[in-house]
C-alpha positions in Angstrom: -107.0 -45.0 -43.0 -104.7 -43.0 -40.7 -101.4 -41.6 -41.8 -99.5 -42.3 -38.6 -98.8 -40.5 -35.3 -97.3 -37.0 -35.3 -96.0 -35.1 -32.4 -96.4 -31.3 -32.8 -94.3 -29.2 -30.3 -95.3 -25.7 -29.4 -99.0 -26.7 -30.0 -100.2 -24.0 -27.7 -98.6 -21.3 -29.8 -99.7 -19.4 -32.9 -98.2 -21.7 -35.7 -98.5 -24.8 -33.5 -102.2 -24.4 -33.2 -102.6 -24.3 -37.0 -100.3 -27.3 -37.4 -102.6 -29.4 -35.1 -105.7 -28.4 -37.1 -104.0 -29.1 -40.4 -102.7 -32.6 -39.4 -105.9 -33.7 -37.8 -107.9 -32.8 -40.8 -105.5 -34.5 -43.0 -106.1 -37.8 -41.2 -103.0 -37.9 -38.9 -103.3 -39.1 -35.3 -101.9 -36.0 -33.5 -100.2 -35.6 -30.2 -100.0 -31.9 -29.1 -97.3 -30.9 -26.6 -96.3 -27.7 -24.9 -95.2 -26.4 -21.5 -97.5 -26.7 -18.5 -99.0 -23.3 -18.6 -100.0 -23.4 -22.3 -103.7 -23.6 -23.2 -104.2 -26.7 -25.3 -108.0 -26.7 -25.3 -108.1 -26.0 -29.0 -106.0 -29.2 -29.6 -108.4 -31.5 -27.7 -111.3 -29.8 -29.5 -109.5 -30.6 -32.9 -109.3 -34.3 -31.8 -105.6 -34.4 -30.7 -104.2 -36.0 -27.6 -102.2 -33.7 -25.4 -99.1 -34.1 -23.2 -97.0 -31.7 -21.3 -93.3 -31.3 -22.1 -90.4 -28.8 -21.7 -87.6 -28.2 -24.2 -85.1 -27.8 -21.2 -86.1 -31.2 -19.8 -85.0 -34.0 -22.1 -86.9 -36.8 -20.2 -90.1 -35.0 -20.8 -89.4 -35.0 -24.6 -88.7 -38.7 -24.7 -92.0 -39.4 -23.0 -93.8 -37.1 -25.4 -92.4 -38.5 -28.5 -92.9 -42.2 -27.6 -94.8 -44.1 -30.3 -94.7 -41.3 -32.8 -93.6 -41.7 -36.5 -93.1 -38.0 -37.2 -92.2 -34.8 -35.2 -93.1 -31.3 -36.4 -91.0 -29.0 -34.2 -92.5 -25.6 -34.0 -91.8 -24.8 -30.3 -89.5 -21.7 -30.2 -89.2 -18.2 -29.0 -90.0 -15.6 -31.7 -89.2 -12.2 -30.2 -86.6 -9.7 -31.1 -86.5 -8.3 -27.7 -85.3 -11.6 -26.0 -81.7 -11.9 -24.9 -79.4 -14.5 -26.6 -78.9 -16.7 -23.6 -82.7 -17.4 -23.5 -82.8 -17.9 -27.3 -79.9 -20.3 -27.1 -81.5 -22.4 -24.3 -84.9 -22.8 -26.1 -84.3 -22.4 -29.9 -80.9 -24.2 -30.1 -80.3 -26.5 -27.2 -84.1 -27.2 -26.9 -84.0 -28.3 -30.6 -81.0 -30.5 -30.0 -82.8 -32.2 -27.1 -86.0 -32.7 -29.2 -84.2 -34.0 -32.2 -82.0 -36.4 -30.1 -85.2 -37.7 -28.3 -86.9 -38.2 -31.7 -84.0 -40.2 -33.2 -83.7 -42.4 -30.0 -87.4 -43.3 -30.2 -87.4 -44.4 -33.8 -89.1 -41.3 -35.4 -88.7 -41.4 -39.2 -89.4 -37.8 -40.1 -88.4 -34.7 -38.2 -89.7 -31.4 -39.7 -88.0 -28.3 -38.2 -89.7 -25.0 -38.3 -86.8 -22.7 -39.2 -86.7 -19.2 -40.7 -85.6 -17.2 -43.7 -83.9 -15.1 -41.0 -81.1 -17.5 -41.4 -80.1 -15.6 -44.6 -80.2 -12.2 -42.8 -80.3 -9.7 -45.5 -80.1 -11.9 -48.7 -77.1 -11.5 -50.8 -79.0 -12.7 -53.9 -82.5 -12.0 -55.1 -84.7 -14.0 -55.2 -83.0 -15.9 -52.4 -82.8 -19.6 -52.8 -82.2 -22.1 -50.1 -78.6 -22.3 -51.0 -78.1 -18.5 -50.4 -75.4 -17.5 -47.8 -76.4 -17.6 -44.2 -75.8 -14.3 -42.5 -78.2 -13.9 -39.5 -78.2 -10.3 -38.3 -79.6 -10.5 -34.7 -79.8 -13.0 -31.9 -83.2 -14.3 -33.0 -82.1 -15.1 -36.5 -78.9 -16.6 -35.3 -80.8 -18.9 -33.0 -83.1 -20.2 -35.9 -80.1 -21.0 -38.1 -78.2 -22.7 -35.2 -81.4 -24.5 -34.4 -81.8 -25.8 -37.9 -78.3 -27.0 -37.9 -78.9 -28.7 -34.6 -81.8 -30.6 -36.0 -79.8 -31.7 -39.1 -77.1 -33.0 -36.8 -79.4 -36.0 -36.3 -80.4 -36.6 -40.0 -80.0 -40.2 -40.8 -79.5 -41.2 -37.1 -81.4 -44.4 -36.5 -83.2 -43.9 -39.8 -84.6 -40.5 -39.0 -84.8 -38.0 -41.9 -84.7 -34.2 -41.1 -86.5 -31.5 -43.2 -86.5 -27.8 -42.6 -89.3 -25.3 -43.5 -88.1 -21.7 -43.6 -91.0 -19.3 -43.5 -90.6 -15.6 -44.0 -92.6 -13.3 -41.6 -95.7 -15.2 -40.7 -99.1 -13.5 -40.0 -102.7 -14.5 -39.6 -105.6 -14.7 -37.1 -104.1 -15.4 -33.6 -100.7 -13.9 -34.1 -99.7 -11.5 -31.2 -96.3 -10.3 -32.7 -94.8 -9.5 -36.1 -97.5 -7.9 -38.2 -99.8 -7.7 -35.3 -97.3 -5.4 -33.8 -97.5 -3.1 -36.9 -101.3 -3.1 -36.8 -101.1 -2.2 -33.1 -98.6 0.7 -33.7 -100.6 2.1 -36.4 -103.7 1.8 -34.3 -101.9 3.8 -31.6 -101.4 6.7 -34.0 -105.1 6.5 -35.1 -106.3 6.5 -31.6 -104.1 9.5 -30.7 -106.2 11.5 -33.1 -104.2 11.4 -36.3 -106.0 10.4 -39.5 -103.0 10.6 -41.9 -99.6 9.1 -41.8 -96.5 9.9 -43.9 -94.9 7.0 -45.6 -91.8 6.8 -48.0 -92.2 6.5 -51.7 -91.0 3.1 -53.0 -88.6 1.3 -50.8 -87.3 -2.3 -50.7 -89.4 -5.3 -51.6 -90.4 -7.8 -49.0 -92.2 -11.3 -48.8 -94.8 -12.3 -46.2 -96.7 -15.6 -45.6 -100.0 -16.5 -44.1 -99.9 -19.1 -41.2 -102.4 -21.4 -43.0 -99.9 -21.8 -45.8 -97.1 -22.5 -43.3 -99.2 -25.2 -41.8 -100.0 -26.6 -45.2 -96.3 -26.6 -46.2 -95.3 -28.4 -43.0 -97.9 -31.1 -43.7 -96.6 -31.5 -47.2 -93.0 -31.8 -46.1 -94.1 -34.4 -43.5 -95.7 -36.6 -46.1 -93.7 -36.1 -49.2 -90.8 -38.6 -49.7 -88.7 -36.2 -51.8 -88.6 -33.7 -48.9 -86.4 -35.8 -46.8 -83.1 -34.2 -45.9 -84.0 -30.8 -47.6 -84.6 -27.2 -46.6 -87.6 -25.3 -48.1 -88.4 -21.6 -48.3 -92.1 -20.6 -47.9 -93.5 -17.3 -48.8 -96.5 -15.8 -50.6 -96.6 -15.2 -54.3 -96.5 -11.4 -54.4 -93.8 -9.5 -52.6 -94.6 -5.8 -51.8 -92.7 -2.7 -52.0 -92.1 -1.1 -48.6 -94.5 1.9 -49.5 -97.3 -0.6 -50.5 -96.9 -2.6 -47.3 -97.3 0.5 -45.2 -100.3 1.5 -47.3 -102.0 -1.9 -46.7 -101.3 -1.6 -42.9 -102.7 2.0 -42.8 -105.8 1.0 -44.7 -106.6 -1.7 -42.2 -106.2 0.6 -39.2 -108.1 3.6 -40.5 -105.3 5.7 -41.5 -104.7 7.6 -44.8 -101.1 7.3 -46.0 -99.3 10.2 -47.6 -96.3 9.1 -49.6 -94.3 12.3 -49.2 -90.8 11.1 -48.2 -88.5 9.7 -50.9 -87.0 6.4 -49.8 -83.3 6.6 -49.1 -81.4 3.4 -48.2 -78.6 5.6 -46.7 -80.9 7.4 -44.4 -82.6 4.1 -43.3 -79.3 2.6 -42.5 -78.3 5.6 -40.5 -81.6 5.4 -38.6 -81.0 1.7 -38.1 -77.5 2.4 -36.8 -78.7 5.1 -34.3 -81.7 2.9 -33.1 -79.2 0.0 -32.3 -77.1 2.4 -30.3 -79.8 3.8 -28.1 -78.8 3.3 -24.5 -80.5 0.3 -22.9 -82.2 2.4 -20.2 -83.6 4.7 -22.8 -84.9 1.9 -25.0 -86.5 0.3 -21.9 -88.4 3.6 -21.3 -89.5 3.9 -24.8 -90.9 0.2 -24.8 -92.6 1.0 -21.5 -94.1 4.1 -22.8 -95.4 2.3 -25.9 -96.9 -0.5 -23.8 -98.5 2.0 -21.4 -100.1 3.9 -24.4 -101.4 0.6 -25.7 -102.9 -0.3 -22.3 -104.7 2.9 -22.5 -106.1 2.1 -25.9 -107.3 -1.3 -24.5 -108.9 0.5 -21.6 -110.7 3.2 -23.6 -112.1 0.7 -26.2 -112.7 -2.2 -23.8 -110.4 -4.5 -25.7 -109.0 -7.8 -24.8 -105.3 -7.5 -23.8 -104.0 -10.0 -26.2 -101.5 -8.1 -28.4 -98.1 -7.0 -27.2 -97.4 -3.7 -29.0 -93.8 -2.9 -28.6 -90.8 -1.2 -30.2 -88.2 -3.7 -31.2 -85.3 -2.1 -33.2 -84.4 -5.3 -35.0 -87.4 -4.9 -37.2 -85.6 -2.0 -38.9 -83.4 -4.5 -40.5 -86.3 -5.4 -42.9 -86.5 -1.7 -44.0 -83.5 -1.7 -46.3 -82.5 -4.3 -48.7 -84.9 -6.5 -50.6 -86.2 -9.7 -48.8 -87.6 -11.8 -51.7 -87.4 -15.6 -51.5 -87.4 -18.3 -54.1 -90.2 -20.8 -53.3 -89.9 -23.1 -56.5 -88.4 -25.9 -54.5 -91.5 -26.4 -52.3 -93.9 -25.7 -55.1 -92.2 -28.4 -57.2 -93.5 -30.8 -54.5 -97.1 -29.6 -55.2 -97.7 -26.8 -52.7 -100.5 -24.5 -53.8 -101.0 -21.4 -51.6 -104.4 -20.6 -49.9 -103.2 -17.0 -49.4 -101.1 -15.8 -52.3 -101.6 -12.1 -51.7 -100.7 -10.3 -48.5 -103.3 -7.4 -49.0 -106.1 -10.0 -49.0 -104.8 -12.0 -46.1 -104.0 -9.2 -43.8 -107.4 -7.6 -44.3 -109.1 -10.8 -43.2 -106.6 -11.0 -40.3 -107.3 -7.4 -39.2 -111.0 -8.1 -39.4 -110.6 -11.3 -37.2 -108.7 -9.0 -34.6 -111.6 -6.5 -34.6 -114.4 -9.2 -34.3 -112.6 -10.6 -31.3 -111.9 -7.2 -29.8 -108.1 -7.3 -30.1 -108.2 -4.1 -32.1 -110.8 -1.3 -32.0 -113.4 -1.0 -34.8 -112.5 1.5 -37.6 
């Protein structure tokens, strides 16, 4: 027997595609939606219906949500290089339009894909859902403001809102985030280097596989005790910074040499300097990195899927621990498919190589 009809926004994206698969396999009737240019072929292949919509056009959202019991809202921009005005338009105002449309059409559960970026650098470790919200950059701010925008419609017309806060999501199909690290390390390997210096020790950080994000969203959509709550999601084993770099190096053919002692003060200084690089200089650096990556694609006959760029806001994760308490969602019964980052990223890197997104090692 079916579990109801769910609208999944951002279905053409990385997380959205996994949500479609997870919900259809669980017996839901799925309606997948995204902007006109998005490829939704995988959605129809999974058994979902598809419909075009645009977060900047409220009428299209009302049409998309008509007849749905549940909305899982994953449509958003995840990119540290995007300006605030664009993030505001999509991640905040777009969420307001989507939640308003859902409430007006009688939706009973609205699951918002938020982010642990809402906490910024956590003031307590492990960071619980009640930890202070101190977003550091425009993207993190947009996710916290977007979550609040969704909760503004909690209890309206009987709709209950739930937020899922993933840490950095990785997995097959991702084109940003950890895919960027794999690409940057591959650039070094392709330039002829076989060893890379890494610092000893460093801060602890959490990661999460996209499959577990999709499974968590399904749980929150179905569990009655999830209504009105916010839930962290991360894997079981946080890594020290050194170990994270070692894992990335191993999966790109580099040998790491831990020769530099980790210094929080030095990293803060580097972070400060990076954020004060003149805009035209940063633009040239990003262009140079992209050009080098295009040459790697040409030489290795790769598919041009990954966007390998330098975004200075990633440096914010290189000082201070980013460990998240996930006991709240586990109390609802969540069991992770990928509890260890080293195993999950090895499988992911292999997926990239098999599909010629990364060169063989």
